[in-house]
N, C-alpha and C positions, 0 to 999 in steps of 0.2 A: 198201866193199862188195867182196866176193870175186868172182873171175871167174865162178864158177858161178852166183852170184846175178844178176850182170849178164847172163849168157847167158840165164837164165830170164826176166828182165825183157825182154830183147830178143825172145825167142820169144813172150812174152805180148803185147808190142806188135804184133808181126807178126800174131798171131792176131786181135787186135782189128781191126787195119787191114784184113786180108783178109776177115774174116767180117762185119764191121759197116759198114765205110766203102767197101769196093770193091763194084762191081756184083755181084749174086748171080745165079746160083750160080757164076759164073766165079771170083770171089775165093776161095771155099771150095775149089774144085777145085784152084786154084793152090796154096793152103796145104797141102792133104793130099798133093798130088803132090810138093811140095818137102819136106815132112816124111818122106815115104816114101823119096825119093832120099837125103836127109840120113841117115836111119837106115841105109839100105843101105851108104852110103859110110862113115859114121862107125863104126857098130857092127859091121858084118859084115866090112868090108875093113880099115879102119885099126886098130881095136882088136884084132881077131883077129890080124892080121899082126904087130902090134907086141907084144902082151901075151899072147895065147892064153889068155884067161880063159873057161873053159867055161860057167860059169853066166851070165856076162854075155852070152855069145853066144846062149844060150837066150832070155834076155830080149830081146835084139836081134831075134831071129827073130819073137818075139811082137809087138814094136813094129812091125816091117815089115808083118806081116799086118794089125794093127789099123789102121794108117795107110792101107794100100792099100785096105782094105775101105771106108774112108770116102770114097774118090774117087767111086765110082758113087753112093753114098748122097747125097753133097753135090751131085753133078751133077743129081740129081732134085729138088734144092731142099730137102732135109732136113738137119738138123744133128745133132750128137752126142747131143742130148737126145731126138731122135725116132727113134733107131735101133730101139728096142723096138716102136714102133708101125708101122714100115714094113718090117720084116724078119721072117722066120720065127724062131721061138723058138730053134731049134737054131743058127742063125747068130748070134743075139744072145748066146747062151751062149758060143759059140766066140769071138766078138769081145771080150766081157768077160774071158774067160780069157786072151786075148792081152794085154790091158791089164794084168792083174794080174801077169803074168809079169815085166814090167820091174822093178817095185820088189822083187819077191821075189828076182829074180836078183841085185840089188845086195846084198840081205841075205845071200844065200847066199855071194856072193863075200867079203863081210865076215867071215862065220863061217869060211870056208875059210882066210882069212888068208894068201894066197900072197904071196911077195915082190913080185911084179908089181903086185898090188892095193895093197899098202902103199906102193910107190913112186909109183903113180898118185895115191893119196890124199894123200900128202905133197906131191907136185907141185901138186895142185889148190889148196893153201893159198896159193900165191903167183902164180897166173896172172891175166892180164888178159882182158878181153873179146876183144881183138885176138888174143891167144894162142889162145883157144878157137876163134875163127872161122878161124884159120889152121891149126888142128889141132896146134899146138905144145904143147898141154897133155897130150898122151898120150905118155908116155915110150916109148922103143924098148928092148926087151929082146932079147938074143940067144938063139936057141933052137937046139937040136940038130936036124939034119935028119932 
């Protein structure tokens, strides 16, 4: 199994552990806080600093908002499936728009076909879960100041 799939399985296991097995709503708050922090560090700081992928950055911003919005929702004891029942429709539409940005941004970067994106895609074929957790799966490209 490739590193990306292992990382997805790792995140899935953490989601189940923190939302189903941990005391609620604390487990869900920890999960969404950790995902928000990870998204800020990984996508906004590390990926932008190393690769400067504009569409990926847009998707990262959307993911940060979507995860951060789940913190107070989960603190109130609600989950991702109940967002539409407990939040105003304008907030729900904004939240779903943020979630949709992430996969769209990956598609846009793929269509853009930059050398940085191709280098990252090639590197992802051979990484391990440990590489991903240590952020060694993201190549470093030199940029002009």
